[in-house]
C-alpha positions in Angstrom: 0.0 0.0 0.0 2.8 2.4 0.9 4.7 1.5 -2.3 1.6 2.2 -4.4 0.9 5.5 -2.7 4.6 6.6 -3.1 4.4 5.6 -6.8 1.2 7.6 -7.3 2.7 10.7 -5.7 5.8 10.3 -7.9 3.6 9.9 -10.9 1.7 13.1 -10.1 5.0 15.0 -9.6 6.3 13.6 -12.9 3.1 14.7 -14.6 3.4 18.2 -13.1 7.1 18.4 -14.3 6.0 17.2 -17.8 3.3 19.8 -18.0 5.5 22.6 -16.7 8.5 21.8 -19.0 7.6 19.3 -21.8 10.7 17.4 -22.6 11.8 13.8 -23.0 13.2 13.4 -19.4 9.9 14.1 -17.6 8.1 12.1 -20.3 10.2 9.0 -19.7 9.9 9.5 -15.9 6.1 9.8 -16.2 5.9 6.7 -18.4 8.1 4.8 -16.0 6.0 5.6 -12.9 2.7 4.9 -14.9 4.0 1.5 -16.0 5.1 0.7 -12.4 1.6 1.7 -11.0 -0.1 -0.4 -13.7 2.2 -3.4 -12.9 1.4 -3.1 -9.2 -2.4 -3.0 -9.9 -2.2 -6.1 -12.2 -0.1 -8.0 -9.6 -2.5 -7.2 -6.8 -5.5 -8.2 -8.9 -3.8 -11.5 -9.8 -3.1 -12.2 -6.1 -6.6 -11.3 -5.1 -8.0 -13.7 -7.8 -5.7 -16.5 -6.7 -6.8 -16.0 -3.0 -10.4 -15.8 -4.1 -10.3 -19.0 -6.1 -8.6 -20.9 -3.2 -11.3 -19.6 -0.8 -14.1 -20.5 -3.3 -12.9 -24.1 -3.6 -12.4 -24.4 0.1 -15.9 -22.9 0.8 -17.4 -25.5 -1.6 -15.7 -28.2 0.3 -16.9 -26.8 3.6 -20.5 -26.8 2.4 -20.0 -30.4 1.2 -18.4 -31.6 4.4 -20.8 -29.8 6.8 -24.1 -29.1 5.0 -26.9 -27.1 6.6 -29.8 -29.3 5.7 -28.6 -32.8 6.4 -26.3 -34.5 8.8 -25.0 -33.2 12.1 -25.8 -29.5 11.7 -29.5 -30.2 11.1 -29.5 -32.7 13.9 -28.0 -30.5 16.6 -30.3 -27.7 15.5 -33.4 -29.8 16.3 -32.3 -32.2 19.0 -32.7 -31.8 22.7 -29.9 -33.7 24.4 -32.2 -34.6 27.3 -33.3 -37.4 24.9 -31.3 -40.3 23.6 -29.7 -40.1 20.1 -27.8 -42.2 17.6 -24.1 -41.4 18.0 -23.7 -41.6 14.2 -25.7 -38.3 14.0 -22.5 -36.5 15.2 -20.3 -38.1 12.6 -20.1 -35.0 10.4 -18.9 -32.9 13.4 -16.2 -35.4 14.3 -15.0 -35.7 10.6 -15.0 -32.0 10.3 -12.7 -31.6 13.3 -10.3 -34.2 12.0 -10.1 -32.8 8.5 -10.4 -29.1 9.0 -8.0 -28.7 12.0 -4.9 -27.9 9.9 -3.4 -25.2 7.7 -4.5 -26.7 4.4 -8.1 -26.0 5.4 -7.7 -22.3 6.4 -9.3 -19.5 4.4 -7.0 -16.7 3.2 -9.7 -14.1 3.8 -9.8 -13.3 7.5 -13.5 -12.6 7.3 -13.9 -16.3 6.5 -11.1 -17.7 8.5 -12.1 -16.2 11.8 -15.6 -17.6 11.8 -14.2 -21.0 10.6 -11.8 -21.1 13.5 -14.5 -20.1 16.0 -16.8 -22.8 14.6 -14.0 -25.4 14.8 -13.3 -24.5 18.5 -17.0 -24.7 19.4 -17.3 -28.1 17.7 -14.2 -29.2 19.6 -15.9 -28.1 22.9 -19.2 -29.8 22.0 -17.5 -33.1 21.2 -15.6 -32.9 24.5 -18.7 -32.0 26.5 -20.9 -34.6 24.8 -18.1 -37.3 25.2 -17.9 -36.7 28.9 -21.6 -36.4 29.5 -23.3 -39.0 27.4 -23.4 -42.8 28.0 -23.7 -45.6 25.5 -26.9 -47.5 25.4 -27.1 -50.3 22.8 -27.1 -50.4 19.0 -25.1 -47.1 18.7 -27.4 -45.0 20.8 -26.2 -42.5 23.4 -28.0 -41.0 26.4 -27.4 -38.1 28.7 -29.2 -39.7 31.5 -27.9 -43.1 32.7 -30.4 -46.0 33.2 -30.3 -45.8 36.9 -31.5 -42.2 36.8 -34.3 -42.6 34.3 -37.2 -42.9 36.8 -35.8 -40.6 39.4 -34.9 -37.0 39.8 -32.2 -35.8 37.5 -29.3 -34.4 39.5 -28.4 -30.7 38.8 -25.0 -31.7 37.3 -26.8 -33.8 34.7 -29.2 -31.0 33.9 -26.4 -28.6 33.6 -24.5 -30.9 31.2 -27.6 -31.3 29.1 -28.1 -27.5 29.0 -24.5 -27.1 28.0 -24.8 -29.6 25.1 -28.0 -27.9 23.9 -26.4 -24.4 24.1 -23.2 -25.6 22.3 -25.4 -27.3 19.6 -27.3 -24.0 19.1 -24.0 -22.1 19.0 -22.6 -24.4 16.3 -25.7 -24.0 14.2 -25.5 -20.2 14.5 -21.8 -20.0 13.8 -22.2 -22.4 10.9 -24.9 -20.2 9.3 -22.7 -17.1 9.9 -19.8 -18.7 8.0 -22.1 -19.8 5.2 -23.5 -16.2 4.9 -19.9 -14.7 5.0 -18.8 -17.1 2.3 -21.7 -16.2 0.1 -21.1 -12.5 0.6 -17.3 -12.5 0.3 -17.0 -15.0 -2.5 -20.2 -14.1 -4.5 -21.4 -17.7 -4.5 
């Protein structure tokens, strides 16, 4: 940015010199600064297009790996973790964390990368909380309330864990939708 600004100022000074004393020296200087400014603009445009195409491809992969209307995002949006659930309903979240927790899956645009990172951290927390606070039943089902508590009062610690899972599930949905919106706005998809 400073280089472009310096070049623009030098171009204007060269133009003023060329206008005040038309000769070949100020003309060559003007052409040189103009060429330099054009080169900088073309280089910046190419870099922007390259970054944009990387982010567009990555965004498509994000939508494919963690879609809004099917899989884990739709499930956690609608599910109350007071009830039992199939553990496989969280597969998209676990796969997302495994795949997207590295530099290859970072957006170049900070307006996309920051929400991606926030979503990834919230999913990490959800997986940890649900792993510590759910118990296996049979045939791949999980429950937040162990069998011995089903007919009695649910202790406050269990209620708090269920509330935490529901809150994190809602946060994941909201953050996911925010990233989808940001991607559409920034990448014109």
